[in-house]
C-alpha positions as protocol buffer text, in pm:
chain_id: "A"
residue {
  index: 1
  type: MET
  ca { x: -5963 y: -3798 z: 1486 }
}
residue {
  index: 2
  type: SER
  ca { x: -6248 y: -3800 z: 1247 }
}
residue {
  index: 3
  type: THR
  ca { x: -6224 y: -4033 z: 953 }
}
residue {
  index: 4
  type: ALA
  ca { x: -6522 y: -3885 z: 765 }
}
residue {
  index: 5
  type: ALA
  ca { x: -6434 y: -3806 z: 405 }
}
residue {
  index: 6
  type: HIS
  ca { x: -6485 y: -3449 z: 301 }
}
residue {
  index: 7
  type: SER
  ca { x: -6671 y: -3436 z: -29 }
}
residue {
  index: 8
  type: VAL
  ca { x: -6502 y: -3235 z: -296 }
}
residue {
  index: 9
  type: PRO
  ca { x: -6747 y: -3070 z: -535 }
}
residue {
  index: 10
  type: ASP
  ca { x: -6722 y: -3216 z: -883 }
}
residue {
  index: 11
  type: SER
  ca { x: -6680 y: -2935 z: -1135 }
}
residue {
  index: 12
  type: HIS
  ca { x: -6825 y: -3158 z: -1409 }
}
residue {
  index: 13
  type: ALA
  ca { x: -7138 y: -3255 z: -1215 }
}
residue {
  index: 14
  type: PRO
  ca { x: -7451 y: -3065 z: -1315 }
}
residue {
  index: 15
  type: ALA
  ca { x: -7583 y: -2813 z: -1067 }
}
residue {
  index: 16
  type: GLY
  ca { x: -7905 y: -2882 z: -880 }
}
residue {
  index: 17
  type: ARG
  ca { x: -8080 y: -2582 z: -1027 }
}
residue {
  index: 18
  type: CYS
  ca { x: -8055 y: -2401 z: -1357 }
}
residue {
  index: 19
  type: ALA
  ca { x: -7837 y: -2090 z: -1340 }
}
residue {
  index: 20
  type: ASN
  ca { x: -8069 y: -1913 z: -1585 }
}
residue {
  index: 21
  type: CYS
  ca { x: -8422 y: -1980 z: -1452 }
}
residue {
  index: 22
  type: GLU
  ca { x: -8362 y: -2161 z: -1120 }
}
residue {
  index: 23
  type: ALA
  ca { x: -8563 y: -2462 z: -1232 }
}
residue {
  index: 24
  type: VAL
  ca { x: -8470 y: -2806 z: -1095 }
}
residue {
  index: 25
  type: LEU
  ca { x: -8233 y: -2986 z: -1330 }
}
residue {
  index: 26
  type: THR
  ca { x: -8306 y: -3344 z: -1426 }
}
residue {
  index: 27
  type: GLY
  ca { x: -8064 y: -3394 z: -1712 }
}
residue {
  index: 28
  type: ALA
  ca { x: -7798 y: -3237 z: -1929 }
}
residue {
  index: 29
  type: PHE
  ca { x: -8032 y: -2950 z: -2023 }
}
residue {
  index: 30
  type: CYS
  ca { x: -8289 y: -2748 z: -1835 }
}
residue {
  index: 31
  type: ALA
  ca { x: -8640 y: -2870 z: -1906 }
}
residue {
  index: 32
  type: SER
  ca { x: -8775 y: -2518 z: -1861 }
}
residue {
  index: 33
  type: CYS
  ca { x: -8548 y: -2289 z: -2066 }
}
residue {
  index: 34
  type: GLY
  ca { x: -8321 y: -2536 z: -2250 }
}
residue {
  index: 35
  type: GLN
  ca { x: -7990 y: -2403 z: -2118 }
}
residue {
  index: 36
  type: GLU
  ca { x: -7709 y: -2652 z: -2060 }
}
residue {
  index: 37
  type: ALA
  ca { x: -7684 y: -2783 z: -1706 }
}
residue {
  index: 38
  type: HIS
  ca { x: -7305 y: -2778 z: -1702 }
}
residue {
  index: 39
  type: LEU
  ca { x: -7157 y: -2442 z: -1795 }
}
residue {
  index: 40
  type: HIS
  ca { x: -6793 y: -2409 z: -1893 }
}
residue {
  index: 41
  type: HIS
  ca { x: -6587 y: -2111 z: -1798 }
}
residue {
  index: 42
  type: ALA
  ca { x: -6574 y: -1843 z: -2066 }
}
residue {
  index: 43
  type: SER
  ca { x: -6270 y: -1912 z: -2281 }
}
residue {
  index: 44
  type: THR
  ca { x: -6152 y: -1890 z: -2638 }
}
residue {
  index: 45
  type: ARG
  ca { x: -6186 y: -2264 z: -2672 }
}
residue {
  index: 46
  type: GLU
  ca { x: -6548 y: -2247 z: -2556 }
}
residue {
  index: 47
  type: PHE
  ca { x: -6629 y: -1973 z: -2808 }
}
residue {
  index: 48
  type: LEU
  ca { x: -6468 y: -2167 z: -3091 }
}
residue {
  index: 49
  type: HIS
  ca { x: -6655 y: -2481 z: -2992 }
}
residue {
  index: 50
  type: GLU
  ca { x: -6985 y: -2292 z: -2991 }
}
residue {
  index: 51
  type: PHE
  ca { x: -6914 y: -2135 z: -3329 }
}
residue {
  index: 52
  type: ILE
  ca { x: -6816 y: -2465 z: -3489 }
}
residue {
  index: 53
  type: GLY
  ca { x: -7107 y: -2647 z: -3332 }
}
residue {
  index: 54
  type: HIS
  ca { x: -7373 y: -2398 z: -3440 }
}
residue {
  index: 55
  type: TYR
  ca { x: -7247 y: -2262 z: -3772 }
}
residue {
  index: 56
  type: VAL
  ca { x: -7005 y: -2512 z: -3919 }
}
residue {
  index: 57
  type: ALA
  ca { x: -7229 y: -2783 z: -3770 }
}
residue {
  index: 58
  type: ILE
  ca { x: -7000 y: -3075 z: -3694 }
}
residue {
  index: 59
  type: GLU
  ca { x: -7308 y: -3272 z: -3596 }
}
residue {
  index: 60
  type: GLY
  ca { x: -7436 y: -3242 z: -3951 }
}
residue {
  index: 61
  type: LYS
  ca { x: -7713 y: -2982 z: -3924 }
}
residue {
  index: 62
  type: LEU
  ca { x: -7571 y: -2753 z: -4192 }
}
residue {
  index: 63
  type: TRP
  ca { x: -7467 y: -3033 z: -4426 }
}
residue {
  index: 64
  type: GLY
  ca { x: -7800 y: -3208 z: -4392 }
}
residue {
  index: 65
  type: THR
  ca { x: -7980 y: -2884 z: -4471 }
}
residue {
  index: 66
  type: MET
  ca { x: -7767 y: -2794 z: -4772 }
}
residue {
  index: 67
  type: SER
  ca { x: -7771 y: -3145 z: -4919 }
}
residue {
  index: 68
  type: ARG
  ca { x: -8151 y: -3154 z: -4917 }
}
residue {
  index: 69
  type: LEU
  ca { x: -8180 y: -2793 z: -5031 }
}
residue {
  index: 70
  type: LEU
  ca { x: -7946 y: -2832 z: -5328 }
}
residue {
  index: 71
  type: LEU
  ca { x: -7990 y: -3192 z: -5440 }
}
residue {
  index: 72
  type: ARG
  ca { x: -8345 y: -3291 z: -5342 }
}
residue {
  index: 73
  type: PRO
  ca { x: -8600 y: -3031 z: -5454 }
}
residue {
  index: 74
  type: GLY
  ca { x: -8884 y: -2991 z: -5204 }
}
residue {
  index: 75
  type: ALA
  ca { x: -8740 y: -3241 z: -4955 }
}
residue {
  index: 76
  type: LEU
  ca { x: -8639 y: -2979 z: -4701 }
}
residue {
  index: 77
  type: THR
  ca { x: -8983 y: -2817 z: -4711 }
}
residue {
  index: 78
  type: ASN
  ca { x: -9154 y: -3154 z: -4663 }
}
residue {
  index: 79
  type: GLU
  ca { x: -8927 y: -3238 z: -4369 }
}
residue {
  index: 80
  type: TYR
  ca { x: -9012 y: -2910 z: -4200 }
}
residue {
  index: 81
  type: ILE
  ca { x: -9386 y: -2950 z: -4257 }
}
residue {
  index: 82
  type: ARG
  ca { x: -9371 y: -3300 z: -4106 }
}
residue {
  index: 83
  type: GLY
  ca { x: -9220 y: -3154 z: -3790 }
}
residue {
  index: 84
  type: ARG
  ca { x: -8858 y: -3266 z: -3836 }
}
residue {
  index: 85
  type: ARG
  ca { x: -8705 y: -2928 z: -3764 }
}
residue {
  index: 86
  type: VAL
  ca { x: -8432 y: -2960 z: -3500 }
}
residue {
  index: 87
  type: ARG
  ca { x: -8194 y: -3138 z: -3736 }
}
residue {
  index: 88
  type: PHE
  ca { x: -8204 y: -2858 z: -3996 }
}
residue {
  index: 89
  type: VAL
  ca { x: -8111 y: -2490 z: -4011 }
}
residue {
  index: 90
  type: GLN
  ca { x: -8410 y: -2260 z: -3976 }
}
residue {
  index: 91
  type: PRO
  ca { x: -8556 y: -2151 z: -4314 }
}
residue {
  index: 92
  type: LEU
  ca { x: -8533 y: -1777 z: -4250 }
}
residue {
  index: 93
  type: ARG
  ca { x: -8172 y: -1805 z: -4135 }
}
residue {
  index: 94
  type: ILE
  ca { x: -8059 y: -2002 z: -4438 }
}
residue {
  index: 95
  type: TYR
  ca { x: -8246 y: -1762 z: -4671 }
}
residue {
  index: 96
  type: LEU
  ca { x: -8097 y: -1447 z: -4517 }
}
residue {
  index: 97
  type: THR
  ca { x: -7747 y: -1595 z: -4515 }
}
residue {
  index: 98
  type: LEU
  ca { x: -7754 y: -1697 z: -4881 }
}
residue {
  index: 99
  type: SER
  ca { x: -7925 y: -1376 z: -4996 }
}
residue {
  index: 100
  type: LEU
  ca { x: -7667 y: -1155 z: -4825 }
}
residue {
  index: 101
  type: LEU
  ca { x: -7389 y: -1373 z: -4965 }
}
residue {
  index: 102
  type: PHE
  ca { x: -7534 y: -1339 z: -5316 }
}
residue {
  index: 103
  type: PHE
  ca { x: -7553 y: -959 z: -5310 }
}
residue {
  index: 104
  type: ALA
  ca { x: -7203 y: -938 z: -5164 }
}
residue {
  index: 105
  type: VAL
  ca { x: -7063 y: -1161 z: -5439 }
}
residue {
  index: 106
  type: LEU
  ca { x: -7266 y: -971 z: -5701 }
}
residue {
  index: 107
  type: LYS
  ca { x: -7114 y: -642 z: -5589 }
}
residue {
  index: 108
  type: PHE
  ca { x: -6753 y: -758 z: -5575 }
}
residue {
  index: 109
  type: THR
  ca { x: -6760 y: -958 z: -5899 }
}
residue {
  index: 110
  type: GLY
  ca { x: -6940 y: -697 z: -6108 }
}
residue {
  index: 111
  type: GLY
  ca { x: -7248 y: -906 z: -6178 }
}
residue {
  index: 112
  type: PHE
  ca { x: -7339 y: -1099 z: -6491 }
}
residue {
  index: 113
  type: GLU
  ca { x: -7248 y: -824 z: -6740 }
}
residue {
  index: 114
  type: PRO
  ca { x: -6999 y: -933 z: -7006 }
}
residue {
  index: 115
  type: VAL
  ca { x: -6654 y: -778 z: -6986 }
}
residue {
  index: 116
  type: LEU
  ca { x: -6586 y: -560 z: -7287 }
}
residue {
  index: 117
  type: ASP
  ca { x: -6235 y: -533 z: -7419 }
}
residue {
  index: 118
  type: GLU
  ca { x: -6157 y: -177 z: -7515 }
}
residue {
  index: 119
  type: LYS
  ca { x: -5875 y: -294 z: -7738 }
}
residue {
  index: 120
  type: ALA
  ca { x: -6112 y: -501 z: -7952 }
}
residue {
  index: 121
  type: LYS
  ca { x: -6222 y: -226 z: -8187 }
}
residue {
  index: 122
  type: PRO
  ca { x: -6346 y: -262 z: -8544 }
}
residue {
  index: 123
  type: ALA
  ca { x: -6062 y: -265 z: -8792 }
}
residue {
  index: 124
  type: SER
  ca { x: -6050 y: -29 z: -9084 }
}
residue {
  index: 125
  type: ALA
  ca { x: -6187 y: -135 z: -9419 }
}
residue {
  index: 126
  type: GLU
  ca { x: -5842 y: -178 z: -9568 }
}
residue {
  index: 127
  type: VAL
  ca { x: -5726 y: -400 z: -9284 }
}
residue {
  index: 128
  type: VAL
  ca { x: -6040 y: -612 z: -9291 }
}
residue {
  index: 129
  type: SER
  ca { x: -6036 y: -657 z: -9665 }
}
residue {
  index: 130
  type: GLY
  ca { x: -5663 y: -718 z: -9668 }
}
residue {
  index: 131
  type: ALA
  ca { x: -5616 y: -484 z: -9966 }
}
residue {
  index: 132
  type: GLU
  ca { x: -5272 y: -343 z: -10039 }
}
residue {
  index: 133
  type: PRO
  ca { x: -5211 y: 37 z: -10042 }
}
residue {
  index: 134
  type: ALA
  ca { x: -5329 y: 192 z: -10366 }
}
residue {
  index: 135
  type: ALA
  ca { x: -5086 y: 315 z: -10633 }
}
residue {
  index: 136
  type: PRO
  ca { x: -5015 y: 694 z: -10667 }
}
residue {
  index: 137
  type: GLU
  ca { x: -5226 y: 724 z: -10985 }
}
residue {
  index: 138
  type: ALA
  ca { x: -5517 y: 550 z: -10819 }
}
residue {
  index: 139
  type: GLN
  ca { x: -5484 y: 771 z: -10515 }
}
residue {
  index: 140
  type: ARG
  ca { x: -5495 y: 1089 z: -10730 }
}
residue {
  index: 141
  type: GLY
  ca { x: -5804 y: 965 z: -10911 }
}
residue {
  index: 142
  type: LYS
  ca { x: -5970 y: 879 z: -10584 }
}
residue {
  index: 143
  type: ALA
  ca { x: -5892 y: 1227 z: -10447 }
}
residue {
  index: 144
  type: ALA
  ca { x: -6046 y: 1394 z: -10754 }
}
residue {
  index: 145
  type: ALA
  ca { x: -6361 y: 1184 z: -10724 }
}
residue {
  index: 146
  type: GLU
  ca { x: -6392 y: 1268 z: -10357 }
}
residue {
  index: 147
  type: ALA
  ca { x: -6353 y: 1641 z: -10435 }
}
residue {
  index: 148
  type: ALA
  ca { x: -6631 y: 1626 z: -10695 }
}
residue {
  index: 149
  type: ILE
  ca { x: -6858 y: 1442 z: -10454 }
}
residue {
  index: 150
  type: ALA
  ca { x: -6783 y: 1702 z: -10187 }
}
residue {
  index: 151
  type: ASP
  ca { x: -6881 y: 1986 z: -10424 }
}
residue {
  index: 152
  type: MET
  ca { x: -7213 y: 1812 z: -10502 }
}
residue {
  index: 153
  type: GLU
  ca { x: -7283 y: 1764 z: -10135 }
}
residue {
  index: 154
  type: GLN
  ca { x: -7222 y: 2132 z: -10064 }
}
residue {
  index: 155
  type: GLU
  ca { x: -7466 y: 2234 z: -10337 }
}
residue {
  index: 156
  type: LEU
  ca { x: -7730 y: 1997 z: -10201 }
}
residue {
  index: 157
  type: LYS
  ca { x: -7676 y: 2125 z: -9847 }
}
residue {
  index: 158
  type: ALA
  ca { x: -7703 y: 2487 z: -9963 }
}
residue {
  index: 159
  type: GLY
  ca { x: -8029 y: 2416 z: -10146 }
}
residue {
  index: 160
  type: ALA
  ca { x: -8187 y: 2237 z: -9846 }
}
residue {
  index: 161
  type: SER
  ca { x: -8054 y: 2463 z: -9571 }
}
residue {
  index: 162
  type: ASP
  ca { x: -8392 y: 2621 z: -9495 }
}
residue {
  index: 163
  type: SER
  ca { x: -8576 y: 2290 z: -9458 }
}
residue {
  index: 164
  type: THR
  ca { x: -8293 y: 2144 z: -9251 }
}
residue {
  index: 165
  type: ALA
  ca { x: -8295 y: 2438 z: -9014 }
}
residue {
  index: 166
  type: GLN
  ca { x: -8671 y: 2413 z: -8970 }
}
residue {
  index: 167
  type: GLY
  ca { x: -8648 y: 2040 z: -8904 }
}
residue {
  index: 168
  type: ALA
  ca { x: -8375 y: 2094 z: -8648 }
}
residue {
  index: 169
  type: ASP
  ca { x: -8585 y: 2355 z: -8470 }
}
residue {
  index: 170
  type: LYS
  ca { x: -8882 y: 2121 z: -8455 }
}
residue {
  index: 171
  type: GLN
  ca { x: -8666 y: 1837 z: -8328 }
}
residue {
  index: 172
  type: GLU
  ca { x: -8515 y: 2060 z: -8060 }
}
residue {
  index: 173
  type: GLN
  ca { x: -8862 y: 2173 z: -7954 }
}
residue {
  index: 174
  type: GLY
  ca { x: -8974 y: 1811 z: -7941 }
}
residue {
  index: 175
  type: ASN
  ca { x: -8676 y: 1715 z: -7727 }
}
residue {
  index: 176
  type: GLN
  ca { x: -8746 y: 1998 z: -7487 }
}
residue {
  index: 177
  type: PHE
  ca { x: -9114 y: 1915 z: -7466 }
}
residue {
  index: 178
  type: GLY
  ca { x: -9067 y: 1577 z: -7299 }
}
residue {
  index: 179
  type: PRO
  ca { x: -8846 y: 1685 z: -7005 }
}
residue {
  index: 180
  type: LYS
  ca { x: -9042 y: 2007 z: -6960 }
}
residue {
  index: 181
  type: GLU
  ca { x: -9368 y: 1817 z: -6945 }
}
residue {
  index: 182
  type: PHE
  ca { x: -9218 y: 1572 z: -6695 }
}
residue {
  index: 183
  type: ASP
  ca { x: -9087 y: 1863 z: -6490 }
}
residue {
  index: 184
  type: ASP
  ca { x: -9436 y: 2013 z: -6484 }
}
residue {
  index: 185
  type: MET
  ca { x: -9575 y: 1683 z: -6364 }
}
residue {
  index: 186
  type: LEU
  ca { x: -9342 y: 1700 z: -6064 }
}
residue {
  index: 187
  type: SER
  ca { x: -9459 y: 2048 z: -5968 }
}
residue {
  index: 188
  type: GLY
  ca { x: -9685 y: 1898 z: -5702 }
}
residue {
  index: 189
  type: TRP
  ca { x: -9388 y: 1721 z: -5539 }
}
residue {
  index: 190
  type: PRO
  ca { x: -9125 y: 1991 z: -5481 }
}
residue {
  index: 191
  type: ARG
  ca { x: -8889 y: 1754 z: -5300 }
}
residue {
  index: 192
  type: VAL
  ca { x: -8890 y: 1502 z: -5587 }
}
residue {
  index: 193
  type: ARG
  ca { x: -8857 y: 1782 z: -5841 }
}
residue {
  index: 194
  type: HIS
  ca { x: -8555 y: 1924 z: -5659 }
}
residue {
  index: 195
  type: GLN
  ca { x: -8387 y: 1582 z: -5649 }
}
residue {
  index: 196
  type: TRP
  ca { x: -8463 y: 1530 z: -6018 }
}
residue {
  index: 197
  type: HIS
  ca { x: -8290 y: 1857 z: -6104 }
}
residue {
  index: 198
  type: ILE
  ca { x: -7983 y: 1753 z: -5905 }
}
residue {
  index: 199
  type: PHE
  ca { x: -7979 y: 1418 z: -6085 }
}
residue {
  index: 200
  type: GLY
  ca { x: -8013 y: 1586 z: -6425 }
}
residue {
  index: 201
  type: ALA
  ca { x: -7708 y: 1801 z: -6357 }
}
residue {
  index: 202
  type: LEU
  ca { x: -7486 y: 1494 z: -6314 }
}
residue {
  index: 203
  type: SER
  ca { x: -7282 y: 1339 z: -6590 }
}
residue {
  index: 204
  type: GLN
  ca { x: -7383 y: 1009 z: -6746 }
}
residue {
  index: 205
  type: GLU
  ca { x: -7122 y: 815 z: -6549 }
}
residue {
  index: 206
  type: GLN
  ca { x: -7232 y: 977 z: -6223 }
}
residue {
  index: 207
  type: GLN
  ca { x: -7597 y: 896 z: -6296 }
}
residue {
  index: 208
  type: LYS
  ca { x: -7507 y: 533 z: -6360 }
}
residue {
  index: 209
  type: LYS
  ca { x: -7314 y: 522 z: -6032 }
}
residue {
  index: 210
  type: VAL
  ca { x: -7617 y: 657 z: -5845 }
}
residue {
  index: 211
  type: PHE
  ca { x: -7835 y: 378 z: -5983 }
}
residue {
  index: 212
  type: VAL
  ca { x: -7579 y: 103 z: -5916 }
}
residue {
  index: 213
  type: ASP
  ca { x: -7507 y: 213 z: -5558 }
}
residue {
  index: 214
  type: ALA
  ca { x: -7877 y: 242 z: -5479 }
}
residue {
  index: 215
  type: PHE
  ca { x: -7945 y: -102 z: -5625 }
}
residue {
  index: 216
  type: TYR
  ca { x: -7687 y: -272 z: -5405 }
}
residue {
  index: 217
  type: ARG
  ca { x: -7812 y: -80 z: -5102 }
}
residue {
  index: 218
  type: TYR
  ca { x: -8188 y: -128 z: -5133 }
}
residue {
  index: 219
  type: ALA
  ca { x: -8246 y: -428 z: -5361 }
}
residue {
  index: 220
  type: PRO
  ca { x: -8184 y: -691 z: -5088 }
}
residue {
  index: 221
  type: TYR
  ca { x: -8456 y: -535 z: -4872 }
}
residue {
  index: 222
  type: ALA
  ca { x: -8695 y: -495 z: -5165 }
}
residue {
  index: 223
  type: ILE
  ca { x: -8653 y: -855 z: -5283 }
}
residue {
  index: 224
  type: PHE
  ca { x: -8686 y: -983 z: -4927 }
}
residue {
  index: 225
  type: CYS
  ca { x: -9019 y: -801 z: -4902 }
}
residue {
  index: 226
  type: LEU
  ca { x: -9129 y: -993 z: -5213 }
}
residue {
  index: 227
  type: MET
  ca { x: -9123 y: -1325 z: -5027 }
}
residue {
  index: 228
  type: PRO
  ca { x: -9483 y: -1279 z: -4903 }
}
residue {
  index: 229
  type: VAL
  ca { x: -9578 y: -1186 z: -5261 }
}
residue {
  index: 230
  type: PHE
  ca { x: -9423 y: -1509 z: -5388 }
}
residue {
  index: 231
  type: ALA
  ca { x: -9616 y: -1700 z: -5121 }
}
residue {
  index: 232
  type: LEU
  ca { x: -9936 y: -1514 z: -5214 }
}
residue {
  index: 233
  type: PHE
  ca { x: -9898 y: -1622 z: -5577 }
}
residue {
  index: 234
  type: LEU
  ca { x: -9860 y: -1981 z: -5458 }
}
residue {
  index: 235
  type: LYS
  ca { x: -10166 y: -1946 z: -5237 }
}
residue {
  index: 236
  type: ILE
  ca { x: -10372 y: -1827 z: -5535 }
}
residue {
  index: 237
  type: LEU
  ca { x: -10235 y: -2092 z: -5772 }
}
residue {
  index: 238
  type: TYR
  ca { x: -10306 y: -2371 z: -5522 }
}
residue {
  index: 239
  type: LEU
  ca { x: -10645 y: -2264 z: -5392 }
}
residue {
  index: 240
  type: GLY
  ca { x: -10822 y: -2557 z: -5234 }
}
residue {
  index: 241
  type: SER
  ca { x: -10502 y: -2747 z: -5159 }
}
residue {
  index: 242
  type: GLY
  ca { x: -10545 y: -2704 z: -4784 }
}
residue {
  index: 243
  type: ARG
  ca { x: -10201 y: -2547 z: -4750 }
}
residue {
  index: 244
  type: ARG
  ca { x: -10172 y: -2261 z: -4505 }
}
residue {
  index: 245
  type: PHE
  ca { x: -10008 y: -1935 z: -4601 }
}
residue {
  index: 246
  type: GLY
  ca { x: -9713 y: -2008 z: -4371 }
}
residue {
  index: 247
  type: GLU
  ca { x: -9639 y: -2327 z: -4564 }
}
residue {
  index: 248
  type: HIS
  ca { x: -9627 y: -2126 z: -4886 }
}
residue {
  index: 249
  type: VAL
  ca { x: -9386 y: -1882 z: -4719 }
}
residue {
  index: 250
  type: LEU
  ca { x: -9171 y: -2177 z: -4611 }
}
residue {
  index: 251
  type: PHE
  ca { x: -9158 y: -2307 z: -4967 }
}
residue {
  index: 252
  type: ALA
  ca { x: -9072 y: -1957 z: -5095 }
}
residue {
  index: 253
  type: LEU
  ca { x: -8782 y: -1923 z: -4850 }
}
residue {
  index: 254
  type: HIS
  ca { x: -8633 y: -2260 z: -4943 }
}
residue {
  index: 255
  type: THR
  ca { x: -8663 y: -2223 z: -5321 }
}
residue {
  index: 256
  type: ASN
  ca { x: -8532 y: -1867 z: -5326 }
}
residue {
  index: 257
  type: ALA
  ca { x: -8243 y: -1964 z: -5098 }
}
residue {
  index: 258
  type: PHE
  ca { x: -8153 y: -2232 z: -5352 }
}
residue {
  index: 259
  type: ALA
  ca { x: -8164 y: -1974 z: -5633 }
}
residue {
  index: 260
  type: TYR
  ca { x: -7929 y: -1744 z: -5442 }
}
residue {
  index: 261
  type: PHE
  ca { x: -7682 y: -2028 z: -5390 }
}
residue {
  index: 262
  type: VAL
  ca { x: -7684 y: -2117 z: -5761 }
}
residue {
  index: 263
  type: PHE
  ca { x: -7633 y: -1755 z: -5865 }
}
residue {
  index: 264
  type: CYS
  ca { x: -7340 y: -1727 z: -5624 }
}
residue {
  index: 265
  type: ALA
  ca { x: -7187 y: -2039 z: -5775 }
}
residue {
  index: 266
  type: MET
  ca { x: -7224 y: -1897 z: -6126 }
}
residue {
  index: 267
  type: LEU
  ca { x: -7057 y: -1571 z: -6030 }
}
residue {
  index: 268
  type: LEU
  ca { x: -6768 y: -1739 z: -5853 }
}
residue {
  index: 269
  type: ILE
  ca { x: -6703 y: -2029 z: -6092 }
}
residue {
  index: 270
  type: ASN
  ca { x: -6773 y: -1849 z: -6422 }
}
residue {
  index: 271
  type: VAL
  ca { x: -6703 y: -2151 z: -6641 }
}
residue {
  index: 272
  type: GLY
  ca { x: -6923 y: -2196 z: -6947 }
}
residue {
  index: 273
  type: ILE
  ca { x: -7015 y: -2564 z: -6920 }
}
residue {
  index: 274
  type: ILE
  ca { x: -7066 y: -2543 z: -6542 }
}
residue {
  index: 275
  type: ASP
  ca { x: -7279 y: -2230 z: -6572 }
}
residue {
  index: 276
  type: PHE
  ca { x: -7492 y: -2403 z: -6835 }
}
residue {
  index: 277
  type: ALA
  ca { x: -7544 y: -2702 z: -6606 }
}
residue {
  index: 278
  type: LEU
  ca { x: -7636 y: -2473 z: -6317 }
}
residue {
  index: 279
  type: TRP
  ca { x: -7886 y: -2286 z: -6533 }
}
residue {
  index: 280
  type: CYS
  ca { x: -8049 y: -2614 z: -6635 }
}
residue {
  index: 281
  type: TRP
  ca { x: -8070 y: -2728 z: -6273 }
}
residue {
  index: 282
  type: LEU
  ca { x: -8213 y: -2388 z: -6173 }
}
residue {
  index: 283
  type: LEU
  ca { x: -8488 y: -2415 z: -6434 }
}
residue {
  index: 284
  type: LEU
  ca { x: -8577 y: -2772 z: -6336 }
}
residue {
  index: 285
  type: TYR
  ca { x: -8558 y: -2720 z: -5959 }
}
residue {
  index: 286
  type: LEU
  ca { x: -8869 y: -2510 z: -5897 }
}
residue {
  index: 287
  type: PRO
  ca { x: -9125 y: -2721 z: -6092 }
}
residue {
  index: 288
  type: TRP
  ca { x: -8972 y: -3036 z: -5944 }
}
residue {
  index: 289
  type: ALA
  ca { x: -9003 y: -2894 z: -5592 }
}
residue {
  index: 290
  type: MET
  ca { x: -9360 y: -2777 z: -5660 }
}
residue {
  index: 291
  type: ARG
  ca { x: -9459 y: -3125 z: -5774 }
}
residue {
  index: 292
  type: ARG
  ca { x: -9308 y: -3288 z: -5464 }
}
residue {
  index: 293
  type: VAL
  ca { x: -9461 y: -3045 z: -5216 }
}
residue {
  index: 294
  type: TYR
  ca { x: -9802 y: -2978 z: -5372 }
}
residue {
  index: 295
  type: HIS
  ca { x: -9858 y: -3317 z: -5539 }
}
residue {
  index: 296
  type: ARG
  ca { x: -10011 y: -3203 z: -5868 }
}
residue {
  index: 297
  type: SER
  ca { x: -9987 y: -3356 z: -6213 }
}
residue {
  index: 298
  type: ARG
  ca { x: -9702 y: -3268 z: -6447 }
}
residue {
  index: 299
  type: PHE
  ca { x: -9924 y: -3047 z: -6661 }
}
residue {
  index: 300
  type: GLY
  ca { x: -10083 y: -2881 z: -6358 }
}
residue {
  index: 301
  type: THR
  ca { x: -9739 y: -2814 z: -6213 }
}
residue {
  index: 302
  type: PHE
  ca { x: -9602 y: -2681 z: -6540 }
}
residue {
  index: 303
  type: TRP
  ca { x: -9867 y: -2418 z: -6606 }
}
residue {
  index: 304
  type: ARG
  ca { x: -9860 y: -2303 z: -6244 }
}
residue {
  index: 305
  type: TRP
  ca { x: -9482 y: -2275 z: -6263 }
}
residue {
  index: 306
  type: ALA
  ca { x: -9505 y: -2069 z: -6584 }
}
residue {
  index: 307
  type: VAL
  ca { x: -9759 y: -1827 z: -6434 }
}
residue {
  index: 308
  type: LEU
  ca { x: -9564 y: -1802 z: -6109 }
}
residue {
  index: 309
  type: MET
  ca { x: -9235 y: -1724 z: -6282 }
}
residue {
  index: 310
  type: ALA
  ca { x: -9389 y: -1465 z: -6515 }
}
residue {
  index: 311
  type: ALA
  ca { x: -9566 y: -1282 z: -6232 }
}
residue {
  index: 312
  type: PHE
  ca { x: -9272 y: -1296 z: -5992 }
}
residue {
  index: 313
  type: MET
  ca { x: -9016 y: -1184 z: -6251 }
}
residue {
  index: 314
  type: ILE
  ca { x: -9230 y: -875 z: -6318 }
}
residue {
  index: 315
  type: CYS
  ca { x: -9232 y: -802 z: -5945 }
}
residue {
  index: 316
  type: VAL
  ca { x: -8856 y: -850 z: -5918 }
}
residue {
  index: 317
  type: PHE
  ca { x: -8798 y: -618 z: -6215 }
}
residue {
  index: 318
  type: VAL
  ca { x: -9020 y: -347 z: -6066 }
}
residue {
  index: 319
  type: ALA
  ca { x: -8859 y: -384 z: -5722 }
}
residue {
  index: 320
  type: SER
  ca { x: -8508 y: -366 z: -5870 }
}
residue {
  index: 321
  type: ALA
  ca { x: -8597 y: -60 z: -6081 }
}
residue {
  index: 322
  type: LEU
  ca { x: -8748 y: 120 z: -5782 }
}
residue {
  index: 323
  type: SER
  ca { x: -8444 y: 30 z: -5572 }
}
residue {
  index: 324
  type: ALA
  ca { x: -8210 y: 179 z: -5831 }
}
residue {
  index: 325
  type: ALA
  ca { x: -8430 y: 487 z: -5883 }
}
residue {
  index: 326
  type: SER
  ca { x: -8447 y: 551 z: -5509 }
}
residue {
  index: 327
  type: GLY
  ca { x: -8086 y: 661 z: -5528 }
}
residue {
  index: 328
  type: ILE
  ca { x: -8209 y: 989 z: -5677 }
}
residue {
  index: 329
  type: MET
  ca { x: -8369 y: 1077 z: -5344 }
}
residue {
  index: 330
  type: THR
  ca { x: -8037 y: 1039 z: -5161 }
}
residue {
  index: 331
  type: LEU
  ca { x: -7859 y: 1305 z: -5365 }
}
residue {
  index: 332
  type: HIS
  ca { x: -7767 y: 1634 z: -5204 }
}
């Protein structure tokens, strides 16, 4: 009877070759493709573990990224440039996540517009002044005075009827001249002209809805396309610094991701003193980050920051306006 022990395969022992690329395994991960050597069976627990490990980041990747992004201006960009990248979330991923979150919160909260109370209407003169109702004699005298004033107004209106009618005709012609001239300008673009006519037939509330819906639909894409423009402004402002264009793009992604996070916090918290503190931190963050990353003097950083903000705000305004106006082309 044989006494040789039969080896039982260990389910936790790594396989000899990678299941993905067939490379020889020498550790816990494949040296060729990076896949794990030991693969668990597909299960709900495995999916939850992967989600928590990659997105909630128990090992600290997310928290390390957000702490540097929010509390240490420019530190995350410097870490990435120095090659310390595995421990942090990728710049494009963190930017896209926070930008989409911002536009979602902006849509569901109604934005930064103040809420108007319809019940808060101006009070009448008597209520504001606190005067008591007038006596019957005073009321009769007031009525007689008003009647006399009304007769004088009728005489004046009758005497100036011709000039008023002529002025009204001129004003009406002037009002018709603008839209007609604009309509003639669109004669070379029949498709745009047709859409403009459809838009003009809508009510004021419907026109506003067209602009708002188009803004929420297209503005995220338009502002994302402005990231290379932001980096180009930095490239021009820091000519001779030796920084490559990709490093400027990296800085743009990190700083704009921070701005999206702050705007989300303002929309969700909506408390005066906290919003004021966030606005102050938002204004200080960019020049502070520029000084840490580009190593210029305070004055050199300040004037570059002022030019950068002025130029980029103009671009954001134009992009937002075009995004809202593009809703006209979707009408049918």
